C-alpha positions in Angstrom: 79.8 84.4 79.0 76.8 82.2 78.5 73.4 83.4 77.3 71.8 81.3 80.0 70.3 82.8 83.1 71.8 80.7 85.9 75.1 80.3 87.6 75.1 76.6 86.4 74.9 77.7 82.8 77.9 80.0 83.3 80.0 77.4 84.9 79.1 74.8 82.3 80.2 77.1 79.5 83.4 77.9 81.4 84.1 74.1 81.7 83.5 73.5 78.0 85.8 76.5 77.1 88.5 75.1 79.3 88.1 71.6 77.8 88.1 72.8 74.2 90.5 75.7 74.0 92.8 75.8 77.1 96.3 74.5 76.8 98.2 75.9 79.8 99.9 75.1 83.1 97.1 77.1 84.9 94.5 74.4 84.2 94.7 70.8 85.4 92.2 68.1 84.5 92.1 64.9 86.5 89.7 61.9 86.3 89.8 61.3 90.0 87.2 58.7 90.5 88.2 58.1 94.1 90.2 60.0 96.7 92.9 62.6 96.1 95.7 62.8 98.6 95.5 66.1 100.5 99.2 66.7 100.1 99.0 66.3 96.4 96.0 68.6 96.3 98.0 71.2 98.1 100.9 70.9 95.7 98.5 71.4 92.7 97.1 74.5 94.5 100.6 75.9 94.9 101.7 75.1 91.3 98.5 76.5 89.6 98.6 79.6 91.9 102.2 80.4 91.0 101.7 79.7 87.3 98.7 82.0 87.2 100.8 84.8 88.6 103.6 84.2 86.1 101.2 84.2 83.2 99.5 87.4 84.5 96.2 85.7 85.1 93.8 86.3 88.0 93.3 82.6 88.8 93.6 79.0 87.5 91.6 75.8 87.6 91.8 72.3 89.0 89.1 70.2 87.4 88.1 66.8 88.8 85.9 64.4 86.8 87.6 65.1 83.3 90.2 62.8 81.9 93.6 64.5 81.5 94.6 63.2 78.1 91.3 63.0 76.2 89.3 65.7 78.1 86.4 63.3 78.3 83.9 64.1 81.1 83.6 61.0 83.3 82.5 62.4 86.7 84.0 62.1 90.1 83.0 60.9 93.6 85.6 63.0 95.4 84.5 64.7 98.6 80.7 64.7 98.8 78.6 67.1 100.8 79.9 69.4 103.6 83.3 67.8 103.6 83.9 69.5 100.2 83.6 73.0 101.6 85.8 72.2 104.6 88.6 71.8 102.1 88.9 75.6 101.9 89.9 75.7 105.6 92.1 72.6 105.4 94.1 74.0 102.5 94.6 77.4 104.1 96.3 75.8 107.1 99.4 74.9 105.0 99.6 77.6 102.4 101.4 81.0 102.4 99.4 83.6 104.3 96.5 81.1 104.5 95.5 81.6 100.9 92.9 79.2 99.7 90.4 78.5 96.9 88.3 81.4 95.6 85.5 78.9 95.4 84.7 75.2 94.8 81.9 74.6 92.2 80.0 71.3 91.9 78.3 71.0 88.5 76.5 68.3 86.6 77.0 68.3 82.8 74.9 65.8 80.9 76.9 63.3 78.8 75.0 60.9 76.6 71.8 61.5 78.6 73.5 60.9 81.9 74.5 63.5 84.5 78.2 63.5 85.5 79.5 65.2 88.7 82.4 67.6 88.0 84.3 69.6 90.6 85.8 73.0 89.6 88.4 74.4 92.0 89.1 78.0 91.3 92.6 78.9 92.5 93.8 82.5 93.0 97.0 83.7 91.5 99.9 84.1 93.9 100.0 87.5 95.5 102.3 90.2 94.0 105.9 89.5 95.1 104.9 86.5 97.2 105.0 82.9 95.7 102.3 80.6 97.0 103.9 77.8 99.0 102.5 74.5 100.3 104.1 73.3 103.6 106.8 75.9 103.0 107.7 74.6 99.5 106.7 76.4 96.3 105.5 74.3 93.3 105.1 74.9 89.6 104.4 73.0 86.4 106.4 72.0 83.4 103.7 70.8 80.9 101.7 68.2 82.7 104.4 67.6 85.4 104.1 68.9 88.9 107.6 70.1 90.0 109.2 72.5 92.5 109.2 76.1 91.3 112.5 77.0 89.8 114.7 79.6 91.5 114.3 81.8 88.4 110.5 81.6 88.7 110.6 82.4 92.4 112.8 85.4 91.7 110.4 86.6 88.9 107.6 86.6 91.4 109.5 88.1 94.3 110.8 91.1 92.3 107.3 92.1 91.2 106.3 95.6 92.2 103.1 95.9 94.2 100.6 97.7 91.9 97.5 99.6 93.0 94.7 97.9 91.1 92.4 100.8 91.5 94.9 103.1 89.6 95.2 100.8 86.6 93.5 101.8 83.4 90.4 100.0 82.2 91.1 99.0 78.5 88.6 100.7 76.2 86.9 102.8 78.8 86.3 106.5 78.2 84.2 109.3 79.7 81.2 108.1 77.8 81.2 104.8 79.8 80.6 106.7 83.1 77.2 107.4 84.6 76.3 111.1 84.6 74.1 111.0 87.7 76.9 109.2 89.6 79.4 112.0 88.6 76.9 114.7 89.7 76.6 112.9 93.1 80.4 112.7 93.3 80.7 116.4 92.7 78.1 117.1 95.4 79.7 114.8 98.0 83.2 116.1 97.3 82.1 119.7 97.9 80.4 118.7 101.1 83.5 116.9 102.3 85.9 119.7 101.5 83.6 122.5 103.0 85.5 125.3 101.4 83.7 128.0 99.3 86.6 128.4 96.9 86.9 124.7 96.3 83.2 124.5 95.5 83.5 127.3 93.1 86.5 125.7 91.3 84.6 122.4 91.0 81.5 124.1 89.6 83.7 125.6 86.8 85.3 122.3 85.9 84.1 119.9 83.2 83.5 116.3 84.3 86.8 115.2 82.8 88.7 118.0 84.5 87.1 117.2 87.9 87.9 113.5 87.6 91.4 114.3 86.4 92.0 116.5 89.4 91.1 113.5 91.6 93.4 111.2 89.5 90.4 109.0 88.6 91.1 109.9 84.9 94.8 109.9 83.8 95.6 111.4 80.4 92.0 111.0 79.4 91.9 107.3 80.3 89.5 105.9 82.9 90.9 104.1 86.0 89.4 101.0 87.7 88.5 103.3 90.6 86.6 105.7 88.4 84.8 102.8 86.6 84.0 101.1 89.8 82.6 104.1 91.6 81.1 106.0 88.6 80.8 103.6 85.8 77.5 102.9 83.9 76.1 99.4 84.6 75.6 98.7 80.9 79.4 98.9 80.4 80.5 96.7 83.3 81.8 94.1 80.8 84.8 96.3 80.3 86.1 94.9 83.6 88.1 91.7 83.3 86.0 90.4 86.3 82.7 92.1 86.7 82.3 93.5 90.2 79.0 92.8 92.0 77.4 93.1 95.4 74.9 90.4 96.4 72.2 90.7 99.1 70.7 87.5 100.3 67.9 87.1 102.9 67.7 83.9 105.0 64.9 82.5 107.2 65.3 80.9 110.6 66.3 77.5 109.2 68.9 78.9 106.7 66.8 78.8 103.5 67.2 81.7 101.0 63.9 83.8 101.0 65.1 86.5 98.6 68.1 87.9 96.9 69.3 90.6 94.6 72.5 91.5 92.7 73.8 95.1 92.6 76.3 96.4 90.1 78.2 99.6 89.4 78.2 102.6 90.0 79.4 101.7 93.5 79.0 105.3 94.8 75.4 104.5 95.3 75.6 100.7 95.9 75.6 101.1 99.7 72.3 103.0 99.7 70.8 100.5 97.2 71.8 97.4 99.2 70.9 98.8 102.6 67.3 99.6 101.4 66.8 95.9 101.5 67.7 95.5 105.2 65.0 95.0 107.8 66.0 97.3 110.6 63.5 96.7 113.4 63.2 98.5 116.8 64.8 96.5 119.6 64.0 96.9 123.3 66.3 95.8 126.1 67.2 96.4 129.7 70.8 97.8 129.8 71.2 97.6 133.6 69.9 95.8 136.7 69.0 99.2 138.3 67.2 100.5 135.3 63.4 100.6 135.5 62.6 101.3 131.8 63.9 99.5 128.7 66.0 101.2 126.1 64.8 101.4 122.5 67.1 101.4 119.5 67.2 100.2 115.9 68.9 96.9 115.5 71.6 98.4 113.2 73.1 101.8 113.1 72.9 103.0 109.5 76.2 104.9 109.5 77.8 101.8 110.8 76.4 99.6 108.0 77.4 102.1 105.4 80.9 102.2 106.8 81.2 98.4 106.8 79.9 97.8 103.3 82.0 100.6 101.9 85.0 99.2 103.6 84.3 95.9 101.8 84.3 98.0 98.5 87.5 99.9 99.4 89.5 96.8 100.5 88.3 94.0 98.2 90.9 92.2 96.1 89.2 92.6 92.8 91.7 90.5 90.9 90.2 87.5 92.6 86.9 88.1 90.8 84.7 87.3 93.8 81.5 89.1 94.9 80.9 91.2 98.0 78.0 89.5 99.9 75.6 91.0 102.5 73.8 88.0 104.0 70.8 89.0 106.2 69.6 86.7 108.9 66.8 87.2 111.5 69.2 88.6 114.2 72.5 89.3 112.4 74.2 90.4 109.2 77.2 88.7 107.6 79.3 90.7 105.2 82.1 89.0 103.1 84.5 90.4 100.6 87.4 88.8 98.6 90.9 89.4 99.8 93.0 89.0 102.9 92.7 91.3 106.0 95.9 93.4 105.8 96.4 94.0 109.5 96.3 90.2 110.1 94.2 90.4 113.3 91.6 92.9 114.6 93.4 93.8 117.9 95.9 96.3 116.4 93.2 98.1 114.5 91.4 99.0 117.8 94.4 100.9 119.1 94.2 104.7 118.5 97.8 104.8 117.0 97.2 102.1 114.4 98.4 102.7 110.8 97.9 100.0 108.1 101.0 98.4 106.5 99.7 99.5 103.0 96.5 100.0 101.1 95.4 97.4 98.6 93.4 100.0 96.6 94.9 103.2 97.6 93.4 105.5 94.9 90.0 103.9 95.5 90.2 104.3 99.3 91.4 107.9 99.1 88.7 108.8 96.6 86.0 107.2 98.8 87.1 109.4 101.7 86.8 112.4 99.4 83.4 111.4 98.3 82.3 111.0 101.9 81.7 107.3 101.5 84.0 106.1 104.3 85.7 107.6 107.3 89.4 108.3 107.4 91.3 105.2 106.2 92.4 104.1 109.7 89.5 105.1 111.9 86.4 103.5 110.4 86.5 100.1 112.2 87.2 101.9 115.5 84.1 104.0 115.1 82.1 100.9 114.3 83.2 99.3 117.6 82.5 102.5 119.4 79.0 102.7 118.1 78.3 99.2 119.3 80.0 99.8 122.6 77.8 102.8 123.3 74.7 100.7 122.5 76.0 98.0 124.8 75.7 95.5 121.9 78.0 92.7 121.0 81.1 93.6 119.0 81.5 92.5 115.4 83.1 89.1 114.7 85.9 89.2 112.1 86.6 85.8 110.6 89.9 85.3 108.6 89.9 81.5 108.6 89.6 81.5 104.8 92.8 83.0 103.7 91.4 85.1 100.8 88.1 86.2 102.3 87.2 88.5 105.1 83.9 87.8 106.9 82.3 90.2 109.4 79.2 89.4 111.5 77.2 92.2 113.0 74.6 91.3 115.7 71.1 92.9 115.9 70.4 91.8 119.4 71.9 91.2 122.9 73.7 87.9 123.4 74.4 88.0 127.1 72.6 90.4 129.5 75.6 90.4 131.8 77.9 91.7 129.0 75.4 94.5 128.3 75.2 95.4 132.0 79.0 95.5 132.4 79.3 97.9 129.4 76.5 100.1 130.8 78.2 100.3 134.2 81.7 100.9 132.9 81.6 103.5 130.1 85.3 104.2 130.9 86.4 100.8 129.4 88.5 101.2 126.2 87.8 99.3 123.0 90.4 96.7 123.7 88.9 95.9 127.1 85.4 95.7 125.6 86.7 93.4 122.9 88.1 91.0 125.5 84.8 91.0 127.5 83.0 90.3 124.2 85.2 87.3 123.6 84.2 86.0 127.0 80.5 86.2 126.2 81.1 84.4 123.0 83.3 81.7 124.7 86.2 82.5 122.5 89.7 81.6 123.8 91.8 84.2 125.7 95.4 84.3 126.8 96.2 83.9 130.5 97.3 87.5 130.9 94.0 88.6 129.3 92.0 86.6 131.8 94.1 88.0 134.6 93.4 91.5 133.4 89.6 90.9 133.3 89.6 89.3 136.8 91.3 92.5 138.1 88.4 94.5 136.7 86.0 92.1 138.4 83.9 91.5 135.3 84.4 87.8 134.9 84.0 84.7 137.1 84.6 81.0 136.8 87.7 78.9 136.1 89.5 78.4 132.9 88.3 77.5 130.3 84.7 78.0 131.8 84.8 81.7 132.5 81.8 83.9 132.0 80.9 87.6 132.2 79.6 88.7 135.7 77.4 91.7 136.6 75.8 91.0 140.0 73.0 92.9 141.6 74.1 95.0 144.6 71.9 93.6 147.4 73.5 94.5 150.7 74.6 98.0 151.8 78.2 97.0 151.5 77.6 95.7 148.0 75.8 98.9 147.0 78.8 100.9 148.2 81.1 98.7 146.2 78.8 99.1 143.2 79.2 102.9 143.4 82.9 102.5 143.9 83.2 100.4 140.8 80.8 102.6 138.7 82.1 106.0 139.9 80.1 109.2 139.7 78.7 111.3 136.8 81.0 113.8 135.1 79.0 116.7 136.5 79.9 115.6 140.0 83.6 115.6 139.2 83.4 119.0 137.7 81.8 120.4 140.9 84.7 119.0 143.0 87.2 120.7 140.7 85.3 124.0 140.8 85.1 123.9 144.6 88.8 123.2 144.8 89.6 126.2 142.6 87.3 128.4 144.6 89.2 127.4 147.7 92.8 127.3 146.5 92.4 129.6 143.5 94.6 127.5 141.2 95.7 124.0 140.6 97.6 121.6 138.3 96.4 118.3 136.7 98.2 116.3 139.5 96.3 118.2 142.1 93.0 117.2 140.6 94.1 113.6 140.1 94.8 113.5 143.9 91.5 115.2 144.6 89.4 112.7 142.5 91.5 109.6 143.1 89.1 108.0 145.6 86.1 109.2 143.7 86.9 107.8 140.3 85.9 104.1 139.6 87.9 101.5 141.4 88.1 99.6 138.2 90.3 102.3 136.6 94.1 102.0 136.9 96.3 105.0 137.4 96.8 105.7 133.7 93.1 105.6 133.1 92.4 107.9 136.0 95.0 110.4 134.6 93.4 110.3 131.2 89.9 110.8 132.7 91.1 113.9 134.6 92.8 115.2 131.5 89.6 114.8 129.5 87.5 116.5 132.2 89.9 119.5 132.2 89.7 119.7 128.4 85.9 119.7 128.5 85.7 122.3 131.2 88.1 124.5 129.3 86.1 124.1 126.1 82.9 125.0 128.1 84.5 128.2 129.4 84.5 127.0 133.0 88.3 127.1 133.5 91.3 128.6 131.8 95.1 128.7 132.2 97.0 131.5 133.8 99.9 131.3 131.3 100.4 130.5 127.7 103.4 128.4 128.8 102.0 124.9 129.3 105.0 123.8 131.4 104.4 126.4 134.2 100.7 127.2 133.8 98.0 126.5 136.3 94.3 126.0 135.9 92.1 128.7 137.3 88.4 129.5 137.2 87.2 131.7 134.3 86.0 135.1 135.5 82.3 134.2 134.9 82.7 131.2 137.3 84.5 133.0 140.2 
């Protein structure tokens, strides 16, 4: 890399290296003084992406403003200003899985005393076992020619075996390239996570290499990407083919950068280091129309932020070479990481039974769980949503519009008071329901059946597409009664009704209590939700020692009062 100290220096050196030394189908130079047909741009994207995969490279380049034959820098007027960045989205609409440019760089090399504008399009290699298509056709290159990818080349990509990047060996890396304090922290966190005396004793007796070998971070004495990423010494980060980095940037109210910092390995501490930069102010708000005093909370839950940034680490596609970014604005945070979102959409992740199709960095993710850095591999996002739901805050926004980048926005303030009041008054709503209500407050599109569902819950008003969240004040006596019917009672009241029932009838089954509480539970609950609510109440009362079963056979047993509660 360059000895200069700016991104422009680095890009200029990359450009000159490509011009002087690179002879390959993964780099294309074009003079392009005027417009470039969008369809032709897409075919170049497909071809260079596929060729990079076949040549075992992380990415390739399309360079505009350099003559193809002579490699003379002449400059280009193609796509000035904001229209240039829109190309990422435009290209993603017609490529396989919405893959798009890693980045588009605009640089100005000086030629004979005159600045020339050059565009460098960084194109990711096709994903393992998946050729990159443009409008359902795959392209490649034969020398300088742009041609359909041959069937042999398509087959060579399709038969590739998906490899766990985090389990691959870092060439030249040994135990001496790891950070001793990071290993010590890993030992400490591992023992705390396992919480077994005999495991702690075993770990204390192990050498560092034995400990890391036990966790498969070191294989036959060789250091894996996961080990180097989590525990590597910053001074040896050059051993990575693409140096991993986390960037924090602070923006003011008009979008100008006020401050920034780059953080490097070891990543076991990077979450703490980055989050020390975040301003986390006390926020006051009225969660309900019937509340007299405001609630106070920090803008951001720190466990939640650790989970989000460590998820970026666990699921980034490091072969793309991009950074993880934490962008801080006055009232929100924006986290981005390179790679696609494997579930495709956020909705399935919110369901309790969700399991991911596969893990991009399985060894890395498993190790981060063992080091207490992230929650279980399928529950972290659900817990993030639950934290925000309990604070009555907006849900995170997941943006997958750029095919090889995941963007997550977390809000540090209330957006719509009605949304906050609805969540306060309906703690029984599940995450999927809260997610839909959140989409209404953000004016995001909903399907007809989703709108119908929210109308049934009486939490929205208006006509499509102009619907909005509704939480009206109960003014008349009838309205107050309906308010109570919608809100229901506190759990202690439900428990007292169950206790009184058992004092009168001595025993009862779950269905008896559902019938008992049916008219007392919130009107907004459907039959299934009421059944789940009663089940949870019985479980809590049993755990608290209030009730017990009269038989170990669950099929025939009844609930009875524990002796201390007779």
